[in-house]
N, C-alpha and C positions, 0 to 999 in steps of 0.2 A: 504494500500500500504506500509506504513511504517512497519507494523507488519510483512509483507511478507519479506521485506528486512532484518529486524532484524533476522527473522527465518533463512533465507538463510545464513546470516553471522555467526550465531551460529552453523549451520550445517557444514559450511566450517571450522570454527575454531575447532570444535570437530573432524572433519575428519583428520585434521593435527596432532592431538594429538595421541601419541602412548602410549599404556598401558605399564608401566614398570613392568617387571616380577619380582616377589619376589626372593630374593636370596635363593637358595635351597641347601640342603645337603642331598644327597641320596634320592632325590625326595620329601623331607619334607621341608616346608618353614623354613629357619634358623632364629629363633626368636632373636638370638644373633648377627645377621649381623650388626646391627647398635648400639649395646649396649656393644661393646667390649672396654676394657681399660686395657692395660698391659697384654693382652692375656686372660683376664678373662671376663666372661659374667655377666654383672650387671643386675639383674632383680628385680622385686617387688614381694612381696608375692602373689599379685593378679595374676601375670603371672604364678607363680608356681601352683596356684590353678586352673587356667583356661586352661593352655596349658601344662600339665605335660608331654604329649607324645613328645613335641618338646624340652623339657629340660632334659628328662631322659638320664642318663649316662654322663651328663655334669658337669663340675666344675662351680659353680655359686657363685656370691657374692650377698647376700640378707640381708635385715634388718628384724629380727624376734624378738619376745618378749619371754623372759625366765621368767616363773612365780616364780622360786625359789623352795625351799623346796626339792631339789634333783630330780626335775622333769627330765624325759628323753624325753621331748617333747618341741619344740619351736612352738610358735603360730604366726599366721599372724598378730595379733595385741594384745594389752593389753585387749581389750574388749573380744576377742575370748578366751583368757586365763581365764578371770574372769567368763565367762559363761561355761567354760570347753567344748568349741566347738571343739571337736577332729577332725571334718571334715576339719578344717582349721589348723590342727596341723601337725608338721613334727617330726617324731621320730628321735632321735639322739643316736648314740652308747654310751655305757658307757665305763668304764675303767677296765673291767673284762677280764684279759688276759686268764683266764681259758676258757672263752667262745669265744676266738679269737678276742676280742676287744682290740685294741691298746690304748695307752695313747691319751687322747683327751684334747683340751684346757679347762681350768677351766671356768665354768659358775658359779660364786660364789654368785651373788646377783641378785634379780629380776630387770628386765629392758630390754631395747632394745639392741641387739647385732648385729653388722655387722659381718656376718658369711661367710667364704669361705668354701664351702663344696661340696662334690660330691653328686649330687641329683639323687634319684631314685624314680619313681612314685610308689604309692601303687599298690599292686597286686589286681586284681578284687576279691571282696569278694563273694565266692560261699557258699551259705547256704542252708541247707536242709529245709524241711517243718517244720515250727515252731521254727527254730533255728535262734537266733539273735547273731551276733558277739558282743563281749564285747566292742571293740573299733575299729572304722574305722577312719583311719587317711588319710590326703591328700598325704603324701609322707614320705620318710625317707632319711637319709643320712648314708652311710656306713663308712664315715670318714669326720671329720671336720679338715681342715688344720689350720684355724685361727678363733678366736672368740674374738672380741673386743667390750667391752661395750661402748655405745654411750649415750650421754645425750639427753633426750627427750626435746621437746620444753617447757613443764611444768617445768622441772628441770632447764633449762637455765633461764627462766623467774623468777623462785623462787630465784636462785642465784643472779640475777641482782637486784631484789627487795631488797635483803639484803644489797646491797652496796649503799653507798651514791652517788648521782649524776650519777646513771646508768639508762639508758632508753633502751628500745627494739626497734628494727627496722629491716627491711629486706634489706640486701645488694643487690643492683641491682634488688630488688623486688623478689629475689629467696631464699637467705639464711638468716635465722634468726640470727641477730647479736646484742649482747649487746653493747651499746655505753657508754663509760665513758666520761662525760663532764668535762672540766677543771673548777676548782674553783678558784676564785680570792682570793689570800691570801693578807691580809692587814697587 
């Protein structure tokens, strides 16, 4: 008897719920609807890899890894760069004006960069029988508006360790923060 009442209550509760429709732009779910800040769509590399059709043609802010050595590809992570996993790489334009490439922000040293770029998905690779493409990448950017190097957690911890009376913690459980503790001077 009790299980019937519980079942009826659950059915009534679910009947009163309405499914919220996703925000759409031109019939496609807008992945940026809840990720906008200052008019820019903030996404993760995973979102660029798994939903490129929803982000194609958009200006996005994303953190990607630059391996250095003059590479023209940014990777979803340092591990992807280390293993040369081009399927999680994003080609960036160079600074060759003869090829129609404008001046781009400088990526001068290996590390993570917060990049503001116009994202384009990779074109489907069509190969003939026995033909293998040299490099298949996840996407490309036809222009980068900004690229700012950011410190990785390892770098922050290393810098903190080098300081006396510094300890690491998470501010509000979200942001890694070094904390300098006051020392008693005698």
